[in-house]
N, C-alpha and C positions, 0 to 999 in steps of 0.2 A: 651495695645498692641501698640498704637501709641507712648506713652512715652519711650517703651523699643527701638523701631525702631529709634526714634530721638536720644536717648542717645548712641545707638550702632554706628549710624552715626557720631556723635561727636567725639566718642572715635577713630573711625578709621581715620578720618581726622586729628586730633590731633596727632596720631600715626604716620601717613605718613609725616606731617610737621616736626615733631622732627627727623624721620629717615632721611629726607632730610638735615636737619640743621647738624646732626652729620656726615654725609658722605662727606659733602662739606668742607673739609679742605683745607690747602694750596696745590697748585698743586705741583706734583712731578717734579723735574728738573733732566733730564738725562744727562749723559755726552756726548761727541762726541762719535761716533762708534770706539771702541777699535780695531774691527776686521781689520781695515785698516792697522794698524801696525804690525799686526800678519805675520808670515811665513806659507807657507803650499806648498804641492805638486803642487796644481792648484791655483793660485791666482784669478781666474775669479770668484770664488763664494764669495769673500770678497773684491772685489776692488771697491765698492760703486757705481756699474753700474748695474742697472736692466736688461739692454739689452745684457749684456754678461752672459755666462752659463758656469759654472764649473761642474766638475763630481767628484762623490766619486771614491776612488781607492782602490786597493787591501791592505790588511792589512798585513804588516811585521810580520811573525810569529817567534817565537822562535823555533828553531829546536828541542829542548829537551823537550819543554813543550806541551804535548798532547793537553791540554786546550786551549792554543793559536793557535794551529794548527786547532782545530775544529772551533774556532771562526773565523779564516781567511777562511776557506772553506765555511762558511755560510754567511758571512757578508762583507761588504765594508765600508770604513769610509772616512770622511772628517774631518782633523785635523787642528786646528789653534794653533800656538804656538808661544809665546812671548819670548823675552830675559830676561824680568823682570816680576816677579809675578803681575797679573792683578786682580782687585776686580771686580766680575762679580755680577749683580743684574737681568739682563734682558737679554734674547736672542730671537733674531726674525730671522725665517728661512723663506725665500721665494722661492718657487718653482712653476712649472706649476701644474695645477690641476691634481692629480693622481700620480704624480712622488714620493712623499713621503707620502704614507699612513701609514707606520710604520717606526719608528727610535727610538733610544734612545739618549738623550742628556746626555754627560758624561764629567767629569773632572778628571785631574790626581791629587791625593792627594799627601801629603808628602813622602809617602812610595812607590811612583811610581805605584801606582794601579789605575785603571779606577774606578771612583765612579758615579753611574748613578743619575742623577738630576731628569730627567723626562722621561717618556715611553709615546711615542704617538702611539696610535693604532686606526686603522680604520678612519682616518681623510681624507677627501678628500677636500682639500682646498688649496689656494695660499700662504697664510700666517700664520705662527704658532708662537705665542708670548708666551713666557715662562717667567714669573716672579717669582723670589725667594724671600722667606720670609726672609731668612737670607743671607748676602752676602757670596760669597766664593771666596778665594784668590787662584789662581792657574797660572801655566804658559802653561797649555795646555787644550784644550777643544776639544771635537770630537762629531760628528754625527755618530752613528753605525748604519748603514742601512741594513737590511736583502736583500741578493741577490734575494730571492724568498719569497712570500707570497701569501696567499689566498686573492684575490681582490674581492671586492663588485662592481666594476664597470663593470658591466655587464647589458645588457638590462632586464627590468623587475625587476630590484632590487633582483634578485637571486644571492647568493654568490656563487662563483666559487671554484673549486678545483685547485690545482696547474696544473694539467694536462688539464683542461678546459680554463684557461686563466689567471693563475698567472705570475708573471714576470719571464723571462727567468733566468735560474741559473746564467749564466756569465754575467749579465747585471749590468752597474754601473748607478746609478741614477743621474739625472741633478739637480743641485741647482742654483737658480738665484742669491740668495744673503745669506750670515749669517751676522747678526748684533749682537755686543755685547755691553751692555752699564752698567754703575753703576750710582747711585744716587749721585747728588750733594747737598750740604747743601741748605737750603732754602735762598732765597735772603733777606738780612736785610731790613726792611722797611726803607724808606727814611724819616728823620725827618728834618724839617726846624726849625732852632733856631733864 
């Protein structure tokens, strides 16, 4: 009995130390914030200043497309647009607690269609960090935010319905900052000859 406990303890310690060695690779270097160079309707949510507060805006719908009209009725958006395509691997969204419980992070593909990268649901925090496994190249990035949702921010932890405490239908959401990054190549080790 004592031998098996000792063996099990050694196996666990060796496994933990090997896992620590494997996960500690070179540190990832991120680019400067690409969102600062982007264009948008409200520049306050990507001006690199946490003390300003931007706001999502209405979606401009296509008059002939019923699906885009439905999307515009139910959602608001915050769009970043660059003149040249940008490589994106990490997006950080900062907002006051409870402002962005739900949103979709999307990019525009080559066929001018919005593709969803990530869906955030029921999160109550100030900072959302989304890292992509594979980089994407795009000229447009947006947060698609529903105008109303079932909130869980009520006393006692009870989930509310729209009529009890959900966000008002005509409201736009406040965003402190959107930051966009891509990875840089690792630094070359300095060798002295």
